[in-house]
N, C-alpha and C positions, 0 to 999 in steps of 0.2 A: 310287640312291634306291629303297627298297623300297616298292612300292605294291601288294603282294599283298593279296587280300581277307582281311579279318579280321572276326571277330564276338566279340572278347574285349577290347574297349577298356576301359581304366580311366578314370574321370573325370579323374584327374590328368593322364593322357596327352592327353586332349582339351583340357583347359585349357591345357596347355603349347603346343599348336598355336595356340590363340587368342592366347596371350601372346607369340608370336614378333613380331619387328619386321614391320611391315606388308608391306614389299617382299619380305622373305624368305618370308612366308606365301604371298603371291600367286605368287611364282616357283615354290614347291613345288607349289601347286595347279595352276597352268597347265601345268607340266611333266607332271604326272600326267594332266591332261585331254588333252593332245596324244597321250599314249600309247594312249588308249582311244577317242578320238572325233576326227572331223573338227572341228578347232578353229574353223573358219569356217562352221559349219553350226548352225542352231538349229531344233529341232523345233517345229512350230506346232500347237496344239490350240485348239478352240473349245468353250466351255461354254454350254449352254442350260439355263435354269431351267425344268424341266417342271412343277414345282409349287412355287409361291412362298408364303411366309408361314405363320403359325399353327403354328410348330413348338413343341412342349411343352417342349423343352430350355431350360436357362437359361444357355447359353454367353454369357459377359459381353461378347463382341465382336460378337455376331450381331444384326442388325436384324430377322431373321425370327422371333425368339423372341417368344412370346406374353407373356413376362414384362416386356417393355419397350415403351414407347410411342414408336415411331419413324416412325409414319405409314404403315407398310407394311400393305397390306390382304391378305386371304386370297384366293388364286386356286386354281381347280380344276386338276387334272391336264390338261395340254395334249392335244388330239386328235392322233392319229398323223399326219394329213396336214400339220399345222403343224410337227411335229417333222421330218418328212422334207423339207419345204421349207427349213427352217433348215439341215439337214445338207447338202443339195445346194448351198446358197449358200456354206456354210462351206468345202466342198471346192473350189468354184470360186474362192474367195478365198485358197486356199493351205493350208488346214488338212488334216492327214493323220489327225487323231484327233478324234472328236466325243464330247464328254462331256455327260452329262445329269444334272442335280442336282435332287433333290426334298427339300423341307424336312419330313422325317419323323424321328421318333425311331427308328422301324423300320417297314418296309413291311408291310402286310397281304398275305396270299397273293393276294388278288384284285388289289390294286394291282401286285404283283410280276408277275403274268401280263400286265398291260397294258404294263409296262416291258419285259418280255421280248420282247413283240411289236415294240416300238420298236427294241430292240437288233438283232433279226433283220433288220428292214427297213433300218436304217442300215448294217449290215454288208453288205447286198446292194448298197449304193451304192458299195462299195469303200473304206470308211473303217474305221479302227480304232475300237472302241467303248470307252467308259468310263462308269460311272455312280457316283454317290454318293447313297446312299439311307438312311444311318444304319446301325444295327446289323443284323446278319444272323445267322440260324441256319445251320448246316451245310447243311441241306436247301435253304434259300433260295439259298445260294451255288451249290449244285448246279443249281438251276433257271436261274440266270443263266448258268452255264457251258454248259448245254444250249442256251440261246438264242444262244450265240456270243460272249459278253462277253470282251473282251480285258483290260481293266483295271478294278479297283475302287478307288475313292478313299475312304480313311477315315483322317483325320489324327490323330496323337497330340496335336497342338496345342502342348504344352509339356512340361516335365519332370514326372516323377511328384510331385516335392516341391512344385511351384507349381500343379499341376493343380487342387487343391481350391479355390484362390482364383479360378478362372476358371469352373469347371463343378461343379455338385453333383448333377445329375440323371442322370448315368451315371458309372461309375467308369473309372479308367485300365485296369483289367483287362477291362472290357467292350469297350474299344477293341481291346486286344490279342487278345481272343477272336475278335472279328469278323475281324480280319486273318488269324488262323490258319485260320478257316473258309474264307476266300477262298483262302489259299495251299494248303490241303488239296484244293481243287477245281482246282488248277493254273491259277488266274486270276492274272494279273500284278497286283502290289500297287502302288498309288500312295498314299504316306503321307509326310507331312511335318509342318509345324507353323507357328505364327505367332510372330513376334518383335516386340518393341516394346509388349508388354502390361503393362509394369512389372516384368517378370521380371529376375532378376539375371544376370550373366554366367555364373555357375555353372549356372543353369537353361537357358541357351542351349546350353551344353556338354552338359548332361544330356539335353536333347531329342535332340541329334545322336547321343549315345552310345546312347540307347535304339533309335534307328533303325538304327544301324550294327551293334548287337549282336543284332538279330533273327536267327533261324536262316538266313534269306537276306535280303540287302539288298533294300529296295524297288526295283522297276525304275524307278520315278519318284518323285522327292522334291520336292514343292512347298514352297518357302520363302516364306511370306507375311509382308508387312510390315503391321502393324495399320492398318486403315482406321478412324479414330476417328469413329464414326457418332453423331450427336446422338440422345440418348434411351437409349443403351446405357451401362452402368456404366463403360466405358472411354473415354468421350468426352473426358475431360480428361487422359488419360494423356500424359505428356511424350513428345515425339518421340524416337525412337531415333537415335543418332549414325549417319549414313550409312556411316561407315567400319566401324562395328560390324556393320552389316548385310552389308557386303561381306566382312568376316571370316567371318561365318556361312556365306556361300556357299562361300568357299574351304575352310573346314574340312569342310563337307559333301562337297565334291569329294574331299578327301584321304581321308576315312573311307569313302566309298562310290564308288570309282574308276569303276565301270562303270554306275552309276545315272545316269539323266537327272535333272539338278537344274533345277527349274523356277522362274523368276521368276513369282510369282503375284499375289496381291492387293497393293495398295499401289503399283503402278507409276506411277499418276498423280502420286504425290508424289516420284517419283524423277527427277532430272535425266538428260539424255542421258549425261553423263559418269559418273554413278553406275551407270547400266545398262551402259555400256561396260565399266566396271571389273568388274561382276558377270560379264559374258560372258568377260572375260579370266580371272577367278578360277574359272571352270568351269561357270557356268550355261549350259545349252544347250537350254532349252525355255521357251516362253512360252504363256500364253493370249492369243489374238489377237482383237482386236475393240474395240468401243467401250464396253462395260460389264462390270462384275463381275456376280455373281448379283444384287446390289441396289445396287452402288456403281460409280463410274466406273473405267474402264480407259483407258490412252492410246489416242487415236484411231488407227485402222488405218493411216492415211496417215503418222502420225508414226513408227510402228514401221517401216513400209516405208522411209521416208526415213533413219531411223537405220541400218537394215541396209545400205542403199546406202553411207552414209558410212563404215561400218565394214568394208565388204567381206564382210558376212555373207550367205550364200546363201539362208537360210530353208529351207523344205521343197522337195519335188520341184516343186511348182507355183509359178511366179513370183507374188509378191504384187503386185497392181496397184492403184494408187490408185482407178481407176475403179470396179472391182468392190467394193472395200472400203467405199466410202461408201454402198453400197446395202443394207447389212444391215438386216433388220427389227428393231424394238425388242426382240423376244423373244430375239434372239441376244445372249448375254451371256458375256463372257470373264473368268473369274476362278477363284480357288481356292475350294474349298468345305470344309465342316467335316468 
């Protein structure tokens, strides 16, 4: 089986992977996964919303947008001491990477300086750092690199063809430009998308093709299952077939053999059996904890119990039910835009 890195996938090739018999697809994905990773280990990250609400973008899935009435209020940027407290607790609970998300279209230089201070402080705690702040200039990406940033998250969300039905306030090229600025500064890229937004099977294939055909594969690929939040335009969207989601995970693993594929938003709607199938198909990273940026995530104890049942080791630190239940409300584990 040839699983060499490629950046020249054609849509028809990706669709052919999706269209394989389910067991054949999972066997191929799992075989590739075992060649590149410890197949019984899952990397654990924690995400903290450092600035919630009042985002000017109109992403149809997002409760933080000012365009929709979801009952979510505007909050100020968190102070450094609260961020550090959350990071220390996340590390004690087994997370190796601490991600910070802010609901901005793009950060001001003044706000970026504050976030840079957070990055440096969290890095000093011995954790990998990741932020998602919206669009960046090359100079801003350089500022984050200087602060010690390890990963920058900026999702493509969906295929170029379906994108305009989900977002109108920034273009697909805007997203690609930000990712290039991040890559130019030698910051690792975290980029994936959301499925279950009413897109077609071709759109799911198109999203993964876009990610796999980047000059370098994203080091981390979060695959989100739409959380249908009341008040957003997608609240009545039909639920995606769980097997189709698992297929998406498997194809992502085949296309990007060395990338971490992360189960992100929507895990509260997934059964244990569905998540177990995703791990078999090549998912090897999760956001860990009790909340998304603004929506629920499986309780930490449930994750720990499922890992035990599956014989999955988690990260270097053992995940303990006692410490997991003591997370503050601000510690939120999810995928971001």
